[in-house]
C-alpha positions as CSV (number, residue, x, y, z in Angstrom):
1,X,2.1,103.6,-22.9
2,X,5.5,103.6,-21.1
3,X,8.7,103.8,-23.0
4,X,9.5,100.1,-22.4
5,X,6.1,99.1,-23.9
6,X,7.0,101.4,-26.9
7,X,10.2,99.7,-27.3
8,X,8.7,96.2,-27.2
9,X,6.0,97.0,-29.5
10,X,8.7,98.4,-32.0
11,X,10.6,95.1,-31.7
12,X,7.7,93.1,-32.3
13,X,6.7,95.1,-35.4
14,X,10.4,94.7,-36.7
15,X,10.3,91.1,-36.3
16,X,6.9,90.7,-37.9
17,X,8.2,92.8,-40.9
18,X,11.1,90.2,-41.3
19,X,8.9,87.3,-41.2
20,X,6.6,88.9,-43.6
21,X,9.6,89.6,-45.9
22,X,10.7,85.9,-45.6
23,X,7.2,84.7,-46.6
24,X,6.8,87.0,-49.6
25,X,10.3,86.2,-50.9
26,X,9.5,82.5,-51.1
27,X,6.0,83.3,-52.7
28,X,7.7,85.5,-55.5
29,X,10.4,83.1,-56.3
30,X,9.8,81.5,-59.8
31,X,11.6,78.8,-61.6
32,X,11.3,79.2,-65.3
33,X,11.6,75.7,-67.1
34,X,11.9,75.6,-71.0
35,X,10.5,72.4,-72.8
36,X,11.9,71.6,-76.4
37,X,10.7,68.9,-78.3
38,X,8.3,68.1,-81.2
39,X,4.6,67.8,-80.8
40,X,3.7,64.2,-79.8
41,X,6.6,63.7,-77.6
42,X,4.4,63.7,-74.4
43,X,5.4,67.1,-73.1
44,X,2.1,67.9,-71.7
45,X,2.0,64.7,-70.0
46,X,5.4,65.3,-68.7
47,X,4.6,68.6,-67.5
48,X,1.6,67.2,-65.5
49,X,3.7,64.4,-64.1
50,X,6.5,66.8,-62.9
51,X,3.7,69.2,-61.3
52,X,1.7,66.1,-59.9
53,X,-1.3,68.2,-61.2
54,X,-3.3,68.6,-64.4
55,X,-2.3,71.8,-65.7
56,X,-1.4,71.1,-69.4
57,X,-4.1,69.6,-71.8
58,X,-3.1,66.0,-72.9
59,X,-4.1,64.3,-76.2
60,X,-4.5,67.6,-78.4
61,X,-2.0,67.4,-81.2
62,X,-1.0,70.7,-82.3
63,X,2.3,72.6,-83.4
64,X,3.8,75.1,-81.1
65,X,4.3,78.3,-83.2
66,X,4.8,80.6,-80.1
67,X,6.0,80.1,-76.7
68,X,3.3,78.5,-74.4
69,X,3.4,79.2,-70.7
70,X,1.9,77.0,-68.0
71,X,2.1,78.1,-64.5
72,X,2.3,75.7,-61.4
73,X,2.6,77.8,-58.3
74,X,6.4,78.6,-58.2
75,X,7.3,76.8,-61.5
76,X,6.6,78.3,-64.9
77,X,6.8,75.6,-67.8
78,X,7.3,77.2,-71.1
79,X,6.7,75.0,-74.2
80,X,9.0,76.4,-76.7
81,X,8.4,76.5,-80.5
82,X,10.4,74.3,-82.8
83,X,13.8,75.7,-83.7
84,X,15.1,76.0,-87.4
85,X,11.6,77.0,-88.8
86,X,11.0,80.1,-91.1
87,X,9.4,81.8,-88.0
88,X,12.1,80.8,-85.6
89,X,15.5,80.4,-87.4
90,X,18.1,78.8,-85.6
91,X,20.5,81.7,-85.9
92,X,18.3,84.1,-83.9
93,X,16.5,81.4,-81.9
94,X,18.4,81.9,-78.4
95,X,18.4,85.7,-78.5
96,X,14.9,86.1,-79.7
97,X,13.3,84.0,-76.9
98,X,15.7,85.2,-74.3
99,X,16.7,81.7,-73.2
100,X,19.5,83.0,-71.2
101,X,16.9,84.1,-68.7
102,X,15.7,80.5,-68.1
103,X,16.7,78.6,-65.1
104,X,16.7,75.0,-66.7
105,X,15.5,73.1,-69.8
106,X,14.2,69.6,-70.8
107,X,15.1,68.5,-74.3
108,X,12.2,65.9,-74.9
109,X,11.8,63.4,-77.4
110,X,9.7,60.1,-77.9
111,X,11.7,58.9,-80.9
112,X,14.9,60.6,-81.8
113,X,16.6,64.0,-81.8
114,X,17.3,65.8,-85.2
115,X,19.9,68.3,-86.4
116,X,18.2,71.4,-85.0
117,X,17.7,69.7,-81.5
118,X,21.4,69.0,-81.4
119,X,22.1,72.5,-82.4
120,X,20.0,73.9,-79.7
121,X,21.3,71.5,-77.1
122,X,24.9,72.7,-77.8
123,X,23.8,76.2,-77.6
124,X,22.2,75.8,-74.1
125,X,25.4,74.1,-72.9
126,X,27.3,77.1,-74.1
127,X,25.2,79.4,-72.1
128,X,25.9,77.0,-69.0
129,X,22.1,76.4,-68.6
130,X,21.1,73.0,-67.0
131,X,19.6,71.2,-69.8
132,X,18.2,67.6,-69.1
133,X,17.7,65.1,-72.0
134,X,14.4,63.0,-71.6
135,X,13.4,60.3,-73.8
136,X,9.6,60.1,-72.8
137,X,7.1,57.3,-73.1
138,X,9.6,54.8,-72.2
139,X,6.9,52.3,-71.1
140,X,5.8,52.0,-74.7
141,X,9.2,51.6,-76.0
142,X,9.8,48.8,-73.6
143,X,6.7,47.1,-74.5
144,X,7.4,47.5,-78.1
145,X,11.0,46.3,-77.8
146,X,9.7,43.1,-75.9
147,X,7.1,42.5,-78.6
148,X,9.0,43.3,-81.8
149,X,12.6,42.1,-80.8
150,X,12.4,40.1,-77.8
151,X,14.4,42.4,-75.8
152,X,14.1,42.9,-72.1
153,X,13.7,46.1,-70.3
154,X,17.4,46.7,-69.7
155,X,18.4,46.0,-73.3
156,X,15.8,48.3,-74.6
157,X,17.2,51.0,-72.2
158,X,20.7,50.6,-73.3
159,X,19.9,50.8,-76.9
160,X,17.9,54.0,-76.7
161,X,20.5,55.6,-74.3
162,X,23.4,54.7,-76.7
163,X,21.4,56.2,-79.7
164,X,20.6,59.3,-78.0
165,X,24.2,60.0,-77.0
166,X,25.3,59.3,-80.5
167,X,22.6,61.9,-81.9
168,X,23.9,64.4,-79.4
169,X,27.6,64.2,-80.5
170,X,30.1,65.9,-80.2
171,X,29.2,66.9,-76.4
172,X,26.6,64.1,-75.6
173,X,24.8,64.5,-72.1
174,X,26.1,62.6,-68.8
175,X,22.8,61.1,-68.6
176,X,19.7,60.4,-70.6
177,X,16.3,60.3,-68.5
178,X,13.8,57.7,-69.6
179,X,10.5,58.7,-68.3
180,X,6.7,57.7,-68.5
181,X,4.0,59.9,-67.1
182,X,1.9,56.8,-66.8
183,X,4.3,55.2,-64.5
184,X,5.8,58.3,-62.8
185,X,7.4,56.0,-59.9
186,X,9.0,53.9,-62.3
187,X,12.1,54.6,-64.6
188,X,14.0,57.9,-64.3
189,X,11.3,60.5,-63.6
190,X,12.2,60.9,-60.0
191,X,15.8,61.3,-60.5
192,X,14.9,63.8,-63.1
193,X,13.1,65.9,-60.8
194,X,15.7,65.5,-57.9
195,X,18.6,66.5,-60.3
196,X,16.6,69.6,-61.5
197,X,16.3,70.6,-58.0
198,X,19.9,69.9,-57.3
199,X,21.0,72.1,-60.4
200,X,19.2,75.0,-58.9
201,X,20.4,77.2,-56.1
202,X,19.0,79.0,-53.1
203,X,15.2,79.8,-53.1
204,X,14.8,78.4,-56.7
205,X,16.0,75.1,-55.3
206,X,13.5,75.2,-52.4
207,X,10.9,76.5,-54.8
208,X,11.1,73.7,-57.2
209,X,11.3,71.0,-54.6
210,X,8.3,72.4,-52.9
211,X,6.2,72.5,-56.1
212,X,7.4,69.3,-57.8
213,X,5.7,65.9,-57.5
214,X,7.1,63.2,-55.3
215,X,7.6,59.6,-56.4
216,X,10.2,58.6,-54.1
217,X,11.4,58.7,-50.6
218,X,14.3,60.9,-51.5
219,X,11.8,63.3,-52.7
220,X,9.9,63.3,-49.6
221,X,12.9,63.9,-47.5
222,X,13.7,67.1,-49.5
223,X,10.4,68.3,-49.2
224,X,10.4,67.8,-45.5
225,X,13.4,70.1,-45.3
226,X,11.6,72.9,-47.3
227,X,8.4,72.5,-45.5
228,X,10.2,72.9,-42.1
229,X,11.8,76.0,-43.3
230,X,8.4,77.4,-43.9
231,X,7.3,77.1,-40.2
232,X,9.4,79.8,-38.4
233,X,8.3,82.9,-40.5
234,X,4.6,81.9,-40.3
235,X,4.8,81.0,-36.7
236,X,6.8,84.1,-35.9
237,X,4.4,86.3,-38.0
238,X,1.3,84.7,-36.2
239,X,2.6,85.3,-32.8
240,X,3.7,88.7,-33.4
241,X,0.1,89.8,-35.0
242,X,-1.6,87.9,-32.2
243,X,0.5,90.0,-29.6
244,X,-0.3,93.0,-31.2
245,X,-4.0,92.3,-32.2
246,X,-5.2,89.4,-30.0
247,X,-8.0,87.4,-31.8
248,X,-11.2,88.0,-29.7
249,X,-12.5,84.9,-27.9
250,X,-9.1,83.0,-28.5
251,X,-6.6,83.0,-25.6
252,X,-3.6,82.6,-27.8
253,X,-1.3,85.2,-29.5
254,X,-2.0,83.7,-32.9
255,X,-3.3,84.8,-36.2
256,X,-5.5,82.0,-37.4
257,X,-5.7,83.1,-40.9
258,X,-1.9,83.0,-41.4
259,X,-1.9,79.5,-39.9
260,X,-4.5,78.5,-42.5
261,X,-2.2,79.8,-45.0
262,X,0.6,77.7,-43.7
263,X,-1.7,74.8,-43.9
264,X,-2.4,75.3,-47.5
265,X,1.3,75.8,-48.4
266,X,2.2,72.7,-46.6
267,X,-0.4,70.7,-48.2
268,X,0.5,71.9,-51.7
269,X,4.3,70.9,-50.9
270,X,3.0,67.4,-50.2
271,X,0.6,67.3,-53.2
272,X,-2.5,67.3,-50.8
273,X,-4.7,70.2,-52.2
274,X,-7.9,69.3,-53.9
275,X,-6.6,69.6,-57.6
276,X,-3.3,67.7,-56.7
277,X,-5.2,64.9,-55.3
278,X,-7.5,64.8,-58.3
279,X,-4.5,63.7,-60.3
280,X,-3.4,61.3,-57.7
281,X,-6.8,59.6,-57.9
282,X,-6.4,59.3,-61.8
283,X,-3.2,57.7,-61.3
284,X,-4.5,55.3,-58.8
285,X,-7.5,54.6,-60.4
286,X,-9.7,51.9,-58.8
287,X,-6.8,51.7,-56.0
288,X,-8.1,55.1,-54.8
289,X,-9.1,53.4,-51.6
290,X,-11.8,54.9,-49.6
291,X,-9.7,54.9,-46.4
292,X,-7.2,57.0,-48.2
293,X,-9.8,59.4,-49.3
294,X,-11.0,59.8,-45.9
295,X,-7.6,60.4,-44.4
296,X,-7.1,63.3,-46.8
297,X,-10.5,64.6,-46.1
298,X,-9.7,64.5,-42.2
299,X,-6.4,66.2,-42.8
300,X,-8.3,69.1,-44.7
301,X,-10.6,69.4,-41.7
302,X,-8.0,69.6,-39.1
303,X,-5.4,72.0,-40.8
304,X,-7.3,73.7,-43.7
305,X,-10.5,74.7,-41.9
306,X,-10.5,77.6,-39.3
307,X,-12.6,75.6,-36.6
308,X,-10.2,72.7,-36.7
309,X,-7.2,74.8,-36.5
310,X,-8.4,76.8,-33.4
311,X,-9.1,73.5,-31.7
312,X,-5.5,72.3,-32.3
313,X,-4.1,75.6,-31.1
314,X,-6.0,75.4,-28.0
315,X,-4.8,72.0,-27.2
316,X,-1.1,72.7,-28.1
317,X,-1.1,75.9,-25.9
318,X,-0.9,73.5,-22.8
319,X,1.9,71.4,-24.1
320,X,5.6,71.8,-23.3
321,X,7.5,74.1,-25.7
322,X,8.9,72.5,-28.5
323,X,12.5,71.7,-28.5
324,X,12.7,72.7,-32.2
325,X,11.1,76.0,-31.6
326,X,13.9,76.8,-29.2
327,X,16.4,76.8,-32.1
328,X,14.7,79.8,-33.5
329,X,14.8,82.0,-30.4
330,X,17.5,84.1,-31.9
331,X,15.6,84.8,-34.9
332,X,12.3,85.5,-33.0
333,X,13.8,87.3,-29.9
334,X,12.7,86.6,-26.3
335,X,9.5,88.7,-26.6
336,X,8.1,86.4,-29.2
337,X,9.7,83.1,-28.5
338,X,8.7,83.3,-24.7
339,X,5.0,83.8,-25.7
340,X,2.5,81.2,-25.8
341,X,1.6,82.1,-29.3
342,X,5.1,81.3,-30.6
343,X,5.1,77.9,-29.0
344,X,1.9,76.7,-30.0
345,X,2.0,77.8,-33.6
346,X,5.5,76.4,-34.1
347,X,4.4,73.0,-32.6
348,X,1.2,73.3,-34.9
349,X,3.7,73.6,-38.0
350,X,5.7,70.5,-37.0
351,X,2.6,68.5,-36.5
352,X,1.1,69.7,-39.8
353,X,4.5,68.7,-41.6
354,X,4.7,65.3,-39.8
355,X,1.0,64.3,-40.7
356,X,1.1,65.8,-44.2
357,X,4.4,63.7,-44.7
358,X,2.8,60.6,-43.3
359,X,-0.1,61.0,-45.6
360,X,2.0,61.6,-48.8
361,X,4.2,58.5,-47.9
362,X,1.0,56.4,-47.7
363,X,-0.2,57.8,-51.2
364,X,3.4,57.3,-52.6
365,X,3.3,53.5,-51.4
366,X,-0.1,53.1,-53.3
367,X,1.3,54.7,-56.5
368,X,4.4,52.4,-56.4
369,X,2.4,49.4,-55.8
370,X,-0.4,50.4,-58.0
371,X,-1.7,48.7,-61.2
372,X,-0.9,50.0,-64.7
373,X,-1.9,53.7,-64.9
374,X,-4.5,55.3,-67.0
375,X,-3.0,56.1,-70.4
376,X,-3.9,59.9,-70.1
377,X,-3.1,61.7,-66.9
């Protein structure tokens, strides 16, 4: 091998290493979110609604005596034990549970807050940790207010928000989020998710946005930004690996297994994996139209199966280079950016994001316009 060829190989390997580091850095990023609140406040349903996936068991009434961790890709939810008990006295609660290591907290109730909740809320504020106050099961409260007192939704919301702010004196929260896991596209759940993401920084913000559910157009726009950021390192690594180790029988400088992994990651960002879509079908109930199910299946065949991906790559290889891909030439270097593998894999990533977002938007539209949701999701 000539010295020039040796230099080119070294450059490609160095570039591949940088791409791999970017992929692994995102994968290893974790957001630790603590939930504080009594049994029966709907924390499990709230966790599932935030994740857009059934990861917590709903309907089992039990007292949390120890921290209970539930993982959803890059988010770790921790259902924290009650503060002020014999086992967890409030004087040592923050230190023993190492709450300073958490990224954010949700203070959750379905009724009202008590003295120990107020104490803990103020302690977390002192630590400078984002702490979001959530009044869950608001759909039931609105129904009760209408039935028992003749209040409309606006009046019930006003009364509940005012009561909670008074309970959390002397330093009440700027906002109280009124949420319902049964009606995730209504009330304040989507605002809560957007605000949690905004309170985080760097990769933790991207990780949370990627792994939270989307119940509004704003969330889909934020997800698109994160999804597009995932394309260059995967496309670059696939092209680099393909340049060094071409796939037999495939006239493209691409590592298909990496692109399958990218497809799975984009699918999870938009809630299109099988476990996520199972949760969505529960939300839609009878409105889970066969046409929508067929589109999700078709998406999986095109982007999450090797045969479908290879066919797409072959068709994309003959197209004009993507204008977006040229933005990344300084990162990729001309040896990679000029190659057919870089062009085709980058364009495949863009097409993947476009189709995933379009499908997620259609699902969101069905959720928003759906009938009353099942009680346990």
